[in-house]
N, C-alpha and C positions, 0 to 999 in steps of 0.2 A: 099748710096741708100735714094730716097725720101722718102716721108711718104705713098705713095701707094705701093710701093716696099716691104716696111719693113712689113705693113698690109698683104700684097698679101703672103710675105715668112712666118710670124706667123700663117697665115690661113694654110697653107700647112703644116708646122709643126705639129699643132694641129689635123689635119684632120688625119694624120698618127698616132697619140697619140690616137685618138678617134675610129679608127679603131680596133688599138689593144684592147681597153678597151671601148665599147661602153657604159657600163652601168654607167662609171663614170661621174657623173653629172658635177662636174668642169670641164670639157671638151667641154661640152654642152655649158655652162655658157661662157666660154672662146669665143666659135665660135660665139655666138651671139654678145657679145661683142664687138669683132675683126671685124663683119659683119656690124654691127651698125657704127663704126668708118672708114671703108670703104666707106659705104653710104655716110658719111657726105663729106669726103676726095673728094669723086665722084662728090658730089653735087647733089646727087639722094634724101638725107634725109636733110629737111629743119629745123627739130626740134632737136636741139641742147640742150634741156633743161635735157638731161640725161647725159650728158658728167662727170657731178660730181659724177655721181653714177657708173663709170667706176674703177672697181677694179681688172684688171690685174695685177697691182705690188704688190698688196697684194697676190694674189696667187702665184707670181713669187716668193715671198719671204718664204711665208708659206709653202708653197706645194712642189716645185719645186728646188729652190734653191742647195739644196743636190742631189737630185736623178736626176733630169732633168736640168742641168746647160744650155744645149740649149735652151730649151722651158722656163726656166726662164729668160736668157739675153734678148730674142726678145720680150718678154712679158713686160718687164722692157721699153724696147725702144717704145713699143707702149703704155705704160701707159704716157710716155713722151709727144707722139703724143696728147693723149688726154688732157693733162695739157695744151699744147701750144693752141688746138683748142679753150678749154674753156677761155683762155686767148685773144683770137681774137674774139671771139664772144661779 
């Protein structure tokens, strides 16, 4: 999977979780971060200054590693995308 496919998959998985628990703020934060990364990958967002603020990996390990391994795994991949994008900038 390329970066865009990975981010789109993560967005879809997170949206499923958000529908089930719409008041869980972490899912909203994840959605904002994933959409930001996707906008950068798509070239729609030029401001890369927030890449060092991405904490998807933190959420993956602290919130979901045990309770939701599928979401945790994809968030870790997305965190790596953020690291790669930051190195490229």
